Backbone as ProteinMPNN parsed JSONL, in Angstrom:
{"seq_chain_A": "MGNNKYLFIGITIIVSILLSACSANEEVIKIHSKDSLRTLFIQKVEGNSSSEEMTKIVKDKDKIEKILSKIEGLKVEDSNSQFAFDELKSQNTYTFSFFDSEKFESGKEVPYAFSVLNDGTFIFTHKDVGLIKTPRMTIAKHKDLLNEMKQLLEINF", "coords_chain_A": {"N_chain_A": [[90.304, 68.199, 52.373], [89.021, 66.76, 53.491], [90.789, 65.752, 54.938], [91.971, 67.034, 56.336], [90.233, 68.238, 57.782], [90.129, 65.139, 59.989], [92.781, 65.371, 60.467], [92.849, 68.268, 62.029], [91.364, 67.194, 64.333], [92.393, 64.962, 65.448], [94.625, 67.344, 66.151], [93.461, 68.609, 67.888], [92.708, 66.644, 69.998], [94.881, 65.725, 71.011], [96.255, 67.627, 71.932], [94.548, 68.195, 73.996], [95.004, 65.951, 75.875], [97.346, 66.507, 76.515], [97.46, 69.215, 78.123], [95.652, 68.026, 79.911], [97.505, 66.235, 81.286], [99.586, 67.79, 82.218], [98.049, 69.261, 83.346], [97.293, 67.857, 85.612], [98.612, 67.838, 88.517], [98.285, 70.134, 89.507], [97.105, 72.336, 91.373], [95.01, 74.937, 93.415], [96.106, 77.342, 95.831], [94.564, 77.237, 98.883], [93.467, 78.031, 101.973], [92.562, 77.673, 105.398], [92.319, 77.111, 108.199], [92.886, 80.179, 108.59], [92.389, 81.51, 110.996], [93.3, 80.46, 113.116], [96.392, 81.419, 113.219], [98.254, 83.024, 114.851], [101.2, 83.904, 115.233], [103.745, 85.353, 112.976], [106.423, 85.216, 111.424], [108.861, 85.984, 109.646], [112.199, 85.728, 108.436], [115.265, 86.07, 106.489], [117.373, 84.749, 103.628], [120.036, 85.037, 102.469], [122.554, 84.42, 100.701], [122.629, 81.949, 101.328], [123.003, 82.173, 104.245], [121.785, 84.337, 107.534], [120.302, 86.77, 109.353], [120.278, 88.803, 112.728], [119.059, 90.931, 112.425], [118.068, 90.165, 109.507], [115.477, 89.438, 110.818], [112.022, 89.853, 111.495], [109.119, 89.856, 113.147], [105.801, 89.471, 113.383], [103.116, 89.927, 115.059], [100.242, 91.511, 114.724], [97.44, 90.303, 114.738], [95.408, 91.15, 112.072], [96.956, 91.652, 110.206], [98.37, 89.367, 109.323], [96.399, 87.646, 108.726], [95.79, 88.779, 106.267], [98.492, 88.584, 105.251], [97.822, 86.399, 104.342], [95.418, 86.146, 103.074], [96.271, 86.934, 100.299], [97.593, 85.525, 99.535], [96.562, 83.285, 99.191], [94.522, 81.817, 96.507], [96.841, 81.226, 94.623], [98.079, 79.753, 92.166], [100.074, 76.327, 91.776], [101.871, 74.465, 91.744], [103.303, 70.099, 91.647], [106.543, 69.49, 93.155], [109.461, 68.316, 92.634], [111.273, 67.688, 96.016], [114.489, 67.74, 95.661], [114.4, 69.653, 94.522], [113.276, 71.865, 94.946], [114.61, 72.271, 97.334], [117.156, 72.704, 96.017], [116.704, 75.936, 94.648], [116.292, 76.552, 96.654], [118.514, 77.342, 98.037], [119.446, 78.349, 95.679], [118.814, 81.046, 95.455], [117.869, 84.379, 96.044], [116.147, 84.294, 99.739], [112.912, 85.051, 100.892], [111.46, 83.72, 103.927], [108.184, 82.858, 105.517], [106.948, 81.953, 108.746], [104.466, 80.654, 110.465], [103.233, 80.73, 113.339], [101.362, 78.727, 115.897], [99.973, 80.374, 118.059], [101.388, 82.515, 120.983], [103.953, 82.988, 121.833], [106.463, 81.79, 119.886], [108.496, 77.934, 119.856], [111.69, 77.438, 119.175], [112.663, 74.028, 117.324], [110.094, 73.329, 117.758], [107.349, 72.272, 115.666], [106.35, 73.648, 112.873], [103.186, 75.422, 111.984], [102.384, 76.216, 109.478], [103.874, 77.551, 106.475], [105.954, 78.85, 104.026], [107.829, 79.669, 101.387], [109.502, 82.292, 99.189], [111.04, 83.311, 96.793], [113.739, 84.652, 95.345], [112.818, 85.913, 93.034], [110.489, 86.163, 93.199], [109.323, 83.338, 93.039], [106.95, 80.872, 94.199], [107.318, 78.729, 97.364], [105.423, 76.153, 98.323], [105.042, 74.185, 101.707], [103.525, 73.315, 103.342], [100.157, 72.043, 102.477], [97.723, 72.943, 104.289], [96.915, 74.314, 107.419], [99.054, 72.376, 109.734], [99.372, 70.693, 107.881], [101.313, 69.288, 106.507], [102.888, 68.797, 103.269], [104.317, 67.335, 100.049], [106.559, 69.807, 98.586], [105.694, 72.172, 96.717], [105.251, 74.766, 93.944], [104.771, 78.115, 92.832], [103.24, 78.097, 90.215], [104.092, 80.767, 88.241], [105.233, 83.649, 88.628], [105.823, 85.696, 91.097], [106.709, 88.454, 91.64], [105.986, 91.278, 92.303], [103.75, 90.568, 94.064], [104.963, 90.129, 96.206], [106.834, 92.242, 96.962], [104.179, 93.588, 97.37], [103.675, 92.259, 99.902], [106.219, 92.7, 101.514], [105.752, 95.372, 102.466], [103.372, 95.798, 103.372], [104.306, 94.558, 105.575], [105.944, 96.275, 106.923], [108.886, 95.785, 106.271], [112.449, 95.986, 105.352], [114.44, 94.883, 104.366]], "CA_chain_A": [[89.656, 68.543, 52.965], [88.302, 65.82, 54.367], [91.326, 64.871, 56.273], [92.46, 67.598, 57.671], [89.133, 67.995, 59.645], [90.372, 64.947, 60.638], [93.976, 65.88, 61.353], [92.947, 69.068, 62.748], [90.185, 66.951, 65.43], [93.787, 64.319, 66.343], [95.263, 67.589, 67.322], [92.882, 68.224, 69.155], [92.074, 65.555, 70.975], [96.226, 65.14, 71.87], [96.448, 69.291, 72.7], [93.59, 68.496, 75.386], [95.673, 64.705, 76.789], [98.982, 67.247, 76.618], [97.148, 69.775, 79.081], [95.288, 67.454, 81.209], [98.667, 65.239, 81.766], [99.794, 69.196, 82.662], [97.215, 69.844, 84.686], [97.23, 66.675, 86.605], [99.052, 68.296, 89.67], [98.671, 72.435, 89.284], [96.382, 73.061, 92.379], [95.462, 76.353, 94.119], [96.254, 77.99, 96.841], [93.649, 77.063, 100.315], [93.774, 77.805, 103.661], [90.426, 77.203, 105.698], [92.401, 77.831, 110.161], [93.728, 81.239, 108.569], [92.063, 82.576, 111.728], [94.168, 80.513, 114.253], [97.435, 81.662, 113.177], [98.934, 84.548, 115.888], [102.525, 85.215, 115.007], [104.445, 85.17, 111.685], [107.962, 84.709, 111.878], [109.879, 86.338, 108.94], [113.499, 85.307, 107.694], [115.315, 86.762, 104.987], [118.285, 84.692, 103.803], [121.209, 85.717, 101.207], [124.069, 83.718, 100.063], [122.682, 81.031, 102.392], [123.356, 82.754, 105.854], [120.923, 85.478, 107.973], [121.48, 87.139, 110.597], [119.098, 89.124, 113.192], [118.528, 91.801, 111.763], [116.851, 90.086, 108.805], [114.371, 88.69, 110.611], [111.256, 90.373, 112.042], [108.003, 89.173, 114.392], [104.683, 90.145, 113.406], [101.515, 89.652, 116.172], [99.593, 92.224, 114.018], [96.408, 89.368, 114.08], [95.033, 91.575, 111.17], [98.285, 91.573, 108.83], [98.822, 87.988, 109.292], [94.713, 87.255, 107.565], [96.206, 89.681, 104.753], [99.35, 87.658, 103.867], [97.233, 84.677, 104.195], [94.818, 86.045, 101.844], [96.911, 87.169, 99.86], [99.119, 83.928, 98.538], [95.24, 82.286, 98.679], [94.846, 81.214, 94.894], [98.675, 80.857, 93.783], [98.37, 77.952, 91.076], [100.468, 76.001, 92.251], [101.983, 72.405, 90.914], [104.281, 69.637, 92.75], [108.139, 70.055, 92.709], [110.764, 67.318, 93.382], [111.886, 68.334, 97.096], [115.852, 68.212, 95.819], [114.792, 70.806, 92.659], [112.824, 73.187, 95.672], [115.9, 72.789, 98.31], [118.551, 73.227, 95.455], [116.049, 76.659, 94.661], [116.182, 77.157, 97.704], [119.804, 77.503, 98.013], [120.255, 79.292, 94.473], [119.396, 82.863, 95.12], [118.096, 85.15, 97.778], [114.77, 84.01, 99.932], [112.051, 85.055, 101.912], [110.867, 82.152, 104.84], [107.462, 83.488, 106.374], [106.417, 80.847, 109.313], [103.147, 80.752, 111.16], [102.557, 80.049, 114.959], [99.285, 79.376, 116.406], [100.835, 80.948, 119.626], [102.278, 84.142, 120.47], [105.379, 82.176, 121.843], [107.355, 79.902, 119.526], [109.848, 77.519, 120.262], [112.183, 76.801, 118.499], [112.238, 72.954, 117.576], [108.614, 73.298, 117.238], [106.685, 72.036, 113.966], [105.701, 75.171, 112.203], [101.915, 74.842, 111.748], [102.107, 76.644, 108.199], [105.908, 78.071, 106.363], [105.948, 79.221, 102.93], [109.36, 80.636, 101.361], [109.459, 83.401, 98.843], [112.741, 83.028, 96.39], [114.25, 86.313, 95.024], [112.961, 85.804, 91.535], [109.06, 85.475, 93.057], [108.412, 82.015, 92.782], [106.536, 80.939, 96.116], [107.313, 77.388, 97.438], [104.841, 75.622, 99.68], [105.656, 73.019, 102.558], [101.834, 73.206, 103.599], [98.799, 72.191, 101.814], [96.48, 73.439, 105.479], [97.738, 74.62, 109.201], [99.373, 72.07, 110.331], [99.385, 69.12, 107.301], [103.116, 69.531, 105.545], [102.78, 68.01, 101.787], [105.389, 67.057, 99.665], [107.136, 71.131, 98.086], [104.508, 72.593, 95.804], [106.061, 75.262, 93.36], [103.689, 78.414, 91.876], [104.096, 78.026, 87.884], [104.069, 81.976, 87.697], [106.509, 83.938, 89.48], [104.929, 87.07, 91.481], [107.726, 89.518, 91.962], [104.912, 91.969, 92.415], [103.255, 89.985, 95.141], [106.432, 89.345, 96.914], [106.649, 93.404, 97.551], [102.734, 93.694, 98.286], [103.853, 91.859, 100.565], [107.358, 93.13, 102.121], [105.177, 96.737, 102.663], [102.251, 95.802, 103.906], [104.424, 93.337, 106.792], [107.37, 97.003, 106.664], [109.664, 94.712, 105.918], [112.411, 96.87, 104.571], [115.451, 93.841, 104.409]], "C_chain_A": [[88.859, 68.158, 53.709], [89.214, 64.94, 55.561], [92.255, 65.045, 56.748], [91.852, 68.13, 57.972], [89.788, 66.531, 60.49], [91.904, 65.346, 62.046], [93.997, 66.656, 62.959], [91.979, 68.55, 64.275], [91.814, 65.843, 66.683], [94.447, 65.269, 66.817], [94.95, 67.606, 67.646], [92.849, 68.143, 70.4], [93.741, 65.417, 71.313], [96.683, 66.817, 72.064], [95.762, 68.619, 74.226], [94.421, 67.327, 75.84], [96.149, 65.12, 77.279], [98.389, 68.351, 77.855], [96.5, 69.046, 80.113], [96.328, 66.693, 81.867], [99.166, 66.757, 82.698], [99.344, 69.736, 83.575], [96.808, 68.662, 86.117], [97.49, 67.277, 88.071], [99.018, 69.727, 89.972], [96.596, 71.548, 91.019], [96.635, 74.403, 93.135], [95.148, 76.47, 95.695], [94.947, 77.659, 98.123], [93.892, 77.264, 101.766], [92.468, 78.021, 104.592], [90.844, 77.084, 106.981], [92.833, 79.228, 109.682], [93.782, 81.879, 110.827], [93.535, 81.949, 113.564], [95.938, 80.274, 114.366], [97.492, 83.024, 114.162], [100.496, 84.901, 115.384], [102.545, 85.326, 113.131], [105.575, 85.852, 112.125], [108.688, 84.934, 110.346], [111.243, 86.349, 108.968], [113.849, 85.911, 106.472], [116.649, 85.585, 104.867], [118.904, 85.207, 102.543], [122.783, 85.618, 101.38], [124.049, 83.185, 101.532], [123.272, 81.361, 103.59], [121.935, 83.499, 106.226], [121.148, 85.835, 109.647], [120.044, 88.068, 111.267], [118.513, 90.189, 112.288], [117.822, 91.912, 110.213], [115.658, 89.323, 109.0], [113.184, 90.003, 111.768], [109.771, 89.516, 112.334], [106.494, 89.775, 113.918], [103.271, 89.293, 114.388], [100.439, 90.357, 115.935], [97.937, 90.741, 113.206], [96.075, 89.889, 112.243], [95.921, 91.437, 109.943], [98.581, 90.161, 108.556], [97.476, 87.244, 108.372], [95.399, 87.98, 106.473], [97.18, 88.124, 104.402], [98.366, 86.715, 103.905], [96.199, 84.592, 103.248], [95.252, 86.403, 100.565], [97.375, 86.296, 99.051], [97.599, 82.773, 98.471], [95.195, 82.368, 96.756], [95.678, 81.183, 94.084], [97.827, 79.518, 93.109], [100.065, 77.078, 90.992], [101.02, 74.393, 91.678], [103.187, 71.717, 91.669], [105.355, 69.515, 92.162], [108.585, 68.637, 93.48], [110.709, 68.111, 94.387], [113.58, 68.853, 97.063], [115.496, 69.705, 94.876], [114.531, 72.2, 93.897], [113.986, 73.758, 96.683], [117.069, 73.407, 97.895], [117.697, 75.033, 95.085], [115.995, 78.245, 95.738], [117.282, 78.466, 98.247], [120.783, 78.805, 97.32], [120.339, 81.018, 94.601], [118.457, 83.115, 96.932], [116.85, 84.673, 98.366], [114.167, 84.371, 101.062], [111.295, 84.152, 102.627], [109.749, 83.01, 105.964], [106.756, 82.513, 107.069], [105.359, 81.548, 110.043], [103.172, 80.113, 112.149], [101.365, 80.051, 115.204], [99.152, 79.83, 118.16], [100.934, 82.332, 119.506], [103.66, 84.093, 120.699], [105.584, 81.21, 120.835], [108.431, 79.252, 120.173], [110.424, 76.56, 118.688], [112.764, 74.717, 118.541], [111.32, 71.931, 116.913], [108.329, 72.985, 115.817], [105.843, 73.3, 113.97], [104.706, 74.696, 111.358], [101.702, 75.33, 110.072], [102.998, 77.862, 108.137], [105.073, 78.274, 104.638], [107.077, 79.422, 102.278], [108.58, 81.801, 99.967], [111.274, 83.599, 98.359], [112.889, 84.723, 95.47], [113.458, 86.857, 93.924], [111.108, 85.62, 91.397], [108.186, 84.718, 93.109], [107.523, 81.956, 94.785], [106.804, 79.079, 96.158], [106.97, 76.836, 98.254], [104.946, 74.248, 100.711], [104.232, 72.367, 102.749], [100.726, 72.961, 102.965], [97.828, 72.851, 103.322], [97.464, 73.623, 106.528], [97.318, 73.705, 109.109], [99.579, 70.726, 109.258], [100.797, 70.105, 106.205], [102.683, 68.09, 104.768], [103.969, 68.325, 101.179], [105.781, 69.011, 98.325], [106.021, 70.984, 96.952], [105.421, 74.216, 95.474], [105.222, 76.272, 92.617], [104.42, 78.216, 90.648], [103.77, 79.403, 87.838], [104.571, 82.066, 88.586], [106.142, 85.59, 89.669], [105.397, 88.064, 92.19], [106.993, 90.053, 92.66], [104.423, 91.215, 94.285], [103.969, 89.984, 95.947], [106.45, 91.144, 97.773], [105.605, 93.739, 97.772], [102.686, 93.582, 99.909], [105.128, 92.522, 102.304], [106.394, 94.643, 102.407], [104.61, 96.537, 102.92], [103.077, 95.168, 105.204], [105.558, 94.851, 107.697], [108.164, 96.362, 106.466], [110.895, 95.61, 104.832], [114.156, 96.105, 104.475], [115.212, 93.157, 103.428]], "O_chain_A": [[88.107, 68.785, 54.455], [88.927, 64.127, 56.44], [93.109, 64.35, 57.297], [92.34, 68.99, 58.707], [89.984, 66.729, 61.689], [92.078, 65.481, 63.258], [94.454, 66.389, 64.07], [91.87, 69.345, 65.209], [92.114, 65.917, 67.874], [95.091, 64.96, 67.82], [95.179, 66.791, 68.54], [92.9, 68.868, 71.394], [93.779, 64.679, 72.297], [97.842, 66.914, 72.468], [96.361, 68.577, 75.3], [94.944, 67.901, 76.795], [96.123, 64.882, 78.487], [99.161, 68.241, 78.808], [96.752, 69.394, 81.266], [96.127, 66.439, 83.055], [99.051, 66.687, 83.921], [99.843, 70.466, 84.432], [96.219, 68.793, 87.189], [96.536, 67.199, 88.844], [99.819, 70.298, 90.712], [95.688, 70.737, 91.198], [97.709, 74.922, 93.439], [94.329, 75.94, 96.447], [94.104, 78.469, 97.739], [94.541, 76.527, 102.508], [91.463, 78.611, 104.195], [89.81, 76.864, 107.612], [93.356, 79.733, 110.675], [94.656, 82.343, 111.558], [94.167, 82.544, 114.436], [96.595, 79.506, 115.069], [96.674, 83.936, 114.047], [100.876, 86.055, 115.19], [101.613, 85.358, 112.328], [105.692, 86.772, 112.934], [109.106, 83.884, 109.857], [111.619, 87.227, 109.743], [113.067, 86.231, 105.578], [117.128, 85.355, 105.978], [118.234, 85.763, 101.673], [123.709, 86.27, 101.863], [124.746, 83.488, 102.501], [124.206, 80.634, 103.927], [120.992, 83.378, 105.444], [121.788, 85.408, 110.608], [118.982, 88.124, 110.647], [117.535, 90.076, 111.549], [117.288, 92.895, 109.698], [114.96, 88.753, 108.161], [113.638, 90.796, 112.593], [109.482, 88.55, 111.628], [106.295, 90.883, 114.416], [102.73, 88.208, 114.174], [99.49, 90.136, 116.687], [97.587, 90.425, 112.069], [96.421, 89.172, 111.305], [95.507, 91.128, 108.825], [99.066, 89.869, 107.464], [97.659, 86.414, 107.482], [95.447, 87.209, 105.515], [96.906, 87.116, 103.751], [98.377, 86.183, 102.795], [95.903, 83.562, 102.643], [94.48, 86.128, 99.648], [97.504, 86.464, 97.839], [97.583, 81.71, 97.851], [95.937, 83.038, 96.037], [95.45, 81.118, 92.876], [97.162, 78.615, 93.617], [100.963, 77.335, 90.19], [100.334, 73.446, 91.294], [104.01, 72.418, 92.257], [105.448, 69.426, 90.937], [108.181, 68.109, 94.516], [110.233, 69.228, 94.184], [114.08, 69.727, 97.771], [116.301, 70.611, 94.661], [115.215, 73.224, 93.912], [114.31, 74.925, 96.904], [117.818, 74.162, 98.514], [118.615, 75.742, 95.497], [115.864, 79.468, 95.795], [117.167, 79.638, 98.605], [121.713, 79.552, 97.623], [121.153, 81.865, 94.233], [118.386, 82.599, 98.047], [116.071, 84.512, 97.426], [114.667, 84.13, 102.16], [110.348, 83.682, 101.997], [110.143, 83.634, 106.95], [105.873, 81.973, 106.403], [105.322, 82.765, 110.225], [103.141, 78.885, 112.064], [100.483, 80.873, 114.955], [98.366, 79.564, 119.069], [100.732, 83.104, 118.568], [104.492, 84.789, 120.118], [105.083, 80.085, 120.806], [109.205, 79.835, 120.932], [110.04, 75.76, 117.835], [113.155, 74.191, 119.583], [111.331, 70.887, 116.26], [109.026, 73.413, 114.897], [105.01, 73.773, 114.743], [104.856, 73.942, 110.396], [100.813, 74.749, 109.449], [103.11, 78.783, 108.945], [103.953, 77.912, 104.277], [107.814, 79.207, 103.24], [107.373, 82.02, 99.867], [112.274, 83.858, 99.028], [112.055, 85.58, 95.178], [113.355, 88.075, 93.781], [110.456, 85.251, 90.42], [106.963, 84.837, 93.183], [107.545, 82.576, 95.848], [106.546, 78.318, 95.225], [107.746, 76.69, 99.199], [104.892, 73.181, 100.1], [103.883, 71.235, 102.415], [100.1, 74.015, 102.85], [96.887, 73.438, 102.788], [98.612, 73.178, 106.523], [96.176, 73.414, 108.754], [99.954, 69.688, 109.802], [100.929, 71.134, 105.544], [102.351, 66.975, 105.169], [104.657, 69.289, 101.512], [105.095, 69.139, 97.31], [105.599, 69.944, 96.445], [106.075, 74.787, 96.347], [104.71, 75.75, 91.626], [105.585, 78.184, 90.251], [102.759, 79.433, 87.136], [104.668, 81.189, 89.445], [106.149, 86.464, 88.803], [104.82, 88.572, 93.152], [106.986, 89.63, 93.816], [104.889, 91.531, 95.38], [103.318, 89.69, 96.949], [106.138, 91.27, 98.957], [105.701, 94.534, 98.707], [102.123, 94.24, 100.784], [104.9, 92.662, 103.505], [107.363, 95.071, 103.034], [104.456, 97.655, 103.411], [102.334, 95.28, 106.18], [105.943, 94.654, 108.85], [107.372, 96.724, 107.336], [110.529, 95.926, 103.7], [115.084, 96.913, 104.527], [115.908, 92.173, 103.178]]}, "name": "protein", "num_of_chains": 1, "seq": "MGNNKYLFIGITIIVSILLSACSANEEVIKIHSKDSLRTLFIQKVEGNSSSEEMTKIVKDKDKIEKILSKIEGLKVEDSNSQFAFDELKSQNTYTFSFFDSEKFESGKEVPYAFSVLNDGTFIFTHKDVGLIKTPRMTIAKHKDLLNEMKQLLEINF"}
């Protein structure tokens, strides 16, 4: 019985170490400058191509803030850039790009953006507004959240 006690303690320590190692690069999405973003550009990429019919511009500040609030709290972990890129190419994707002005220019750096794969995986390229970071992917898939966002923004593509 004494050996079982030590075996249990040993297994508990190993599991604790593994769990802390797995969560070392885990973090929660937080956006501190939501109110500075004025325009949202949504684009769907299907089969590695898009069209004007699969894009939408939203300037409703309330809707923009609601979308940003919906993604806050999602648990993410760092991802290899190549793996994230391959995932983006592997399935239909919605890209949400946020701008700090009413107009946006192509070629100008996007202050905040994320993509959502058709399966509900979110891929974040920014840590916060204006802060680009190594891609991070949600740990869980959030297909229902994607559908809620599409409904709120009246996206039918």
